[in-house]
VEXLUM-252565 format. One record per residue: y, z, x of N, C-alpha, C, O in turn; residue number from 1. Coordinates in nm, 2 decimals, decimal comma, always signed. Layout:
(site (Y Z X) (Y Z X) (Y Z X) (Y Z X) NUM)
...
END
This chain:
(site (-26,66 +15,63 -2,09) (-26,56 +15,74 -2,13) (-26,45 +15,74 -2,27) (-26,34 +15,78 -2,25) 1)
(site (-26,47 +15,71 -2,37) (-26,31 +15,75 -2,49) (-26,21 +15,79 -2,44) (-26,21 +15,89 -2,38) 2)
(site (-26,13 +15,75 -2,45) (-25,94 +15,74 -2,43) (-25,91 +15,75 -2,54) (-25,98 +15,72 -2,63) 3)
(site (-25,81 +15,80 -2,56) (-25,70 +15,81 -2,68) (-25,60 +15,70 -2,63) (-25,59 +15,69 -2,50) 4)
(site (-25,51 +15,59 -2,72) (-25,43 +15,59 -2,74) (-25,35 +15,54 -2,89) (-25,39 +15,47 -2,98) 5)
(site (-25,23 +15,60 -2,87) (-25,16 +15,56 -3,01) (-25,31 +15,67 -3,11) (-25,35 +15,79 -3,09) 6)
(site (-25,35 +15,56 -3,24) (-25,35 +15,61 -3,34) (-25,58 +15,54 -3,27) (-25,70 +15,59 -3,28) 7)
(site (-25,55 +15,46 -3,23) (-25,66 +15,46 -3,15) (-25,81 +15,57 -3,04) (-25,80 +15,65 -2,95) 8)
(site (-25,89 +15,53 -3,08) (-26,00 +15,56 -2,94) (-26,07 +15,45 -2,87) (-26,18 +15,42 -2,90) 9)
(site (-26,00 +15,40 -2,76) (-26,06 +15,33 -2,67) (-26,19 +15,36 -2,58) (-26,16 +15,41 -2,47) 10)
(site (-26,35 +15,35 -2,61) (-26,42 +15,34 -2,51) (-26,46 +15,24 -2,43) (-26,54 +15,16 -2,47) 11)
(site (-26,43 +15,24 -2,32) (-26,38 +15,11 -2,20) (-26,50 +15,05 -2,18) (-26,50 +14,92 -2,16) 12)
(site (-26,63 +15,13 -2,20) (-26,74 +15,09 -2,22) (-26,72 +14,91 -2,31) (-26,78 +14,81 -2,25) 13)
(site (-26,67 +14,88 -2,41) (-26,67 +14,81 -2,46) (-26,55 +14,74 -2,44) (-26,51 +14,73 -2,56) 14)
(site (-26,47 +14,69 -2,37) (-26,38 +14,58 -2,35) (-26,48 +14,57 -2,16) (-26,56 +14,63 -2,10) 15)
(site (-26,38 +14,45 -2,16) (-26,39 +14,33 -2,06) (-26,23 +14,34 -1,96) (-26,12 +14,35 -2,02) 16)
(site (-26,23 +14,33 -1,84) (-26,14 +14,24 -1,79) (-26,09 +14,12 -1,78) (-26,17 +14,02 -1,79) 17)
(site (-25,95 +14,09 -1,74) (-25,93 +13,92 -1,80) (-26,03 +13,88 -1,70) (-26,10 +13,79 -1,75) 18)
(site (-26,07 +13,92 -1,56) (-26,18 +13,81 -1,46) (-26,34 +13,78 -1,52) (-26,43 +13,69 -1,51) 19)
(site (-26,34 +13,92 -1,60) (-26,48 +13,92 -1,65) (-26,48 +13,82 -1,79) (-26,55 +13,72 -1,79) 20)
(site (-26,39 +13,85 -1,92) (-26,41 +13,78 -2,01) (-26,37 +13,65 -1,97) (-26,38 +13,59 -2,08) 21)
(site (-26,34 +13,60 -1,90) (-26,28 +13,47 -1,83) (-26,47 +13,41 -1,77) (-26,51 +13,30 -1,81) 22)
(site (-26,54 +13,45 -1,72) (-26,61 +13,40 -1,69) (-26,73 +13,42 -1,80) (-26,83 +13,35 -1,80) 23)
(site (-26,72 +13,52 -1,91) (-26,78 +13,51 -2,02) (-26,77 +13,40 -2,10) (-26,86 +13,39 -2,18) 24)
(site (-26,68 +13,33 -2,11) (-26,65 +13,28 -2,20) (-26,67 +13,07 -2,14) (-26,71 +12,96 -2,20) 25)
(site (-26,61 +13,12 -2,01) (-26,69 +12,98 -1,93) (-26,53 +12,90 -1,96) (-26,53 +12,78 -1,99) 26)
(site (-26,39 +13,00 -1,95) (-26,24 +13,00 -1,83) (-26,20 +13,02 -1,79) (-26,25 +13,12 -1,73) 27)
(site (-26,09 +12,99 -1,74) (-26,00 +13,05 -1,66) (-25,89 +13,16 -1,70) (-25,81 +13,17 -1,80) 28)
(site (-25,91 +13,24 -1,60) (-25,82 +13,33 -1,67) (-25,65 +13,31 -1,77) (-25,63 +13,39 -1,86) 29)
(site (-25,57 +13,22 -1,72) (-25,51 +13,15 -1,78) (-25,56 +13,11 -1,89) (-25,53 +13,20 -1,97) 30)
(site (-25,62 +13,03 -1,95) (-25,68 +13,04 -2,07) (-25,64 +13,09 -2,20) (-25,58 +13,05 -2,30) 31)
(site (-25,72 +13,24 -2,14) (-25,71 +13,34 -2,12) (-25,59 +13,47 -2,23) (-25,60 +13,54 -2,33) 32)
(site (-25,50 +13,44 -2,15) (-25,34 +13,40 -2,17) (-25,31 +13,32 -2,26) (-25,22 +13,34 -2,34) 33)
(site (-25,35 +13,22 -2,25) (-25,29 +13,11 -2,34) (-25,31 +13,22 -2,48) (-25,24 +13,30 -2,53) 34)
(site (-25,48 +13,16 -2,50) (-25,47 +13,19 -2,67) (-25,47 +13,31 -2,64) (-25,57 +13,36 -2,69) 35)
(site (-25,39 +13,42 -2,56) (-25,31 +13,57 -2,62) (-25,19 +13,57 -2,70) (-25,16 +13,64 -2,80) 36)
(site (-25,11 +13,46 -2,62) (-25,00 +13,37 -2,66) (-24,97 +13,29 -2,80) (-24,86 +13,29 -2,86) 37)
(site (-25,09 +13,24 -2,82) (-25,12 +13,19 -2,98) (-25,21 +13,26 -3,04) (-25,26 +13,21 -3,14) 38)
(site (-25,23 +13,36 -3,01) (-25,29 +13,46 -3,12) (-25,46 +13,47 -3,19) (-25,51 +13,52 -3,29) 39)
(site (-25,52 +13,36 -3,05) (-25,60 +13,38 -3,11) (-25,78 +13,47 -3,01) (-25,90 +13,45 -3,00) 40)
(site (-25,66 +13,61 -2,93) (-25,73 +13,70 -2,90) (-25,60 +13,79 -2,92) (-25,49 +13,74 -2,94) 41)
(site (-25,64 +13,95 -2,91) (-25,56 +14,05 -2,90) (-25,62 +14,15 -2,81) (-25,71 +14,23 -2,82) 42)
(site (-25,50 +14,13 -2,66) (-25,57 +14,19 -2,56) (-25,56 +14,35 -2,61) (-25,54 +14,34 -2,73) 43)
(site (-25,58 +14,48 -2,57) (-25,58 +14,55 -2,58) (-25,54 +14,63 -2,42) (-25,61 +14,61 -2,32) 44)
(site (-25,43 +14,70 -2,41) (-25,38 +14,76 -2,26) (-25,44 +14,88 -2,22) (-25,45 +14,98 -2,30) 45)
(site (-25,50 +14,88 -2,08) (-25,57 +14,97 -1,98) (-25,44 +15,14 -2,01) (-25,31 +15,14 -2,00) 46)
(site (-25,52 +15,23 -2,04) (-25,46 +15,36 -2,09) (-25,38 +15,40 -1,94) (-25,26 +15,44 -1,95) 47)
(site (-25,45 +15,38 -1,80) (-25,43 +15,42 -1,68) (-25,34 +15,29 -1,62) (-25,24 +15,35 -1,58) 48)
(site (-25,32 +15,18 -1,61) (-25,30 +15,11 -1,52) (-25,17 +14,94 -1,62) (-25,08 +14,87 -1,60) 49)
(site (-25,25 +14,98 -1,71) (-25,19 +14,85 -1,81) (-25,22 +14,70 -1,78) (-25,14 +14,61 -1,78) 50)
(site (-25,36 +14,72 -1,73) (-25,41 +14,55 -1,74) (-25,45 +14,52 -1,87) (-25,46 +14,61 -1,95) 51)
(site (-25,49 +14,39 -1,89) (-25,52 +14,37 -2,02) (-25,65 +14,41 -1,97) (-25,68 +14,43 -1,85) 52)
(site (-25,75 +14,45 -2,16) (-25,84 +14,42 -2,10) (-25,90 +14,36 -2,32) (-25,84 +14,39 -2,43) 53)
(site (-26,05 +14,26 -2,28) (-26,05 +14,24 -2,38) (-26,14 +14,31 -2,46) (-26,20 +14,37 -2,38) 54)
(site (-26,20 +14,36 -2,60) (-26,31 +14,38 -2,69) (-26,42 +14,26 -2,68) (-26,40 +14,14 -2,71) 55)
(site (-26,57 +14,33 -2,62) (-26,66 +14,24 -2,59) (-26,70 +14,17 -2,75) (-26,73 +14,05 -2,76) 56)
(site (-26,68 +14,27 -2,87) (-26,70 +14,21 -3,01) (-26,64 +14,07 -3,05) (-26,68 +13,98 -3,13) 57)
(site (-26,48 +14,09 -2,96) (-26,38 +13,96 -2,98) (-26,41 +13,89 -2,90) (-26,33 +13,81 -2,93) 58)
(site (-26,46 +13,85 -2,82) (-26,52 +13,75 -2,78) (-26,60 +13,68 -2,78) (-26,61 +13,56 -2,77) 59)
(site (-26,68 +13,80 -2,79) (-26,84 +13,73 -2,87) (-26,79 +13,65 -3,03) (-26,87 +13,55 -3,06) 60)
(site (-26,69 +13,66 -3,14) (-26,68 +13,62 -3,23) (-26,57 +13,47 -3,19) (-26,54 +13,37 -3,26) 61)
(site (-26,54 +13,51 -3,08) (-26,47 +13,32 -3,06) (-26,56 +13,32 -2,98) (-26,53 +13,22 -2,91) 62)
(site (-26,66 +13,37 -2,93) (-26,76 +13,22 -2,84) (-26,80 +13,19 -2,92) (-26,84 +13,08 -2,92) 63)
(site (-26,83 +13,28 -3,06) (-26,92 +13,17 -3,14) (-26,86 +13,04 -3,29) (-26,91 +12,97 -3,37) 64)
(site (-26,69 +13,08 -3,24) (-26,59 +12,99 -3,31) (-26,62 +12,86 -3,21) (-26,67 +12,77 -3,27) 65)
(site (-26,60 +12,84 -3,06) (-26,59 +12,76 -3,02) (-26,76 +12,69 -3,03) (-26,77 +12,62 -3,14) 66)
(site (-26,84 +12,69 -2,97) (-26,97 +12,72 -3,00) (-27,01 +12,62 -3,12) (-27,09 +12,52 -3,12) 67)
(site (-26,93 +12,67 -3,24) (-26,92 +12,60 -3,40) (-26,88 +12,49 -3,37) (-26,96 +12,40 -3,35) 68)
(site (-26,74 +12,49 -3,35) (-26,66 +12,39 -3,30) (-26,71 +12,28 -3,24) (-26,72 +12,17 -3,29) 69)
(site (-26,75 +12,32 -3,11) (-26,85 +12,20 -3,09) (-26,95 +12,12 -3,17) (-26,96 +12,01 -3,20) 70)
(site (-26,99 +12,19 -3,19) (-27,12 +12,11 -3,28) (-27,23 +12,13 -3,30) (-27,30 +12,06 -3,37) 71)
END
């Protein structure tokens, strides 16, 4: 369901919650929040409840970087 926030339209199916994103990456929710603060991830906010959401494509990019770094 596309939702408009400012200039962009969000398709909420393209996003994961903090818990879902943490599970997919194999890290804790706190780690995700720390990565937000460090600028490694850009959280979006749910237009209704304000919760953090993570774009699936960004998570896949970050996961690729993590795997590559582990070598």
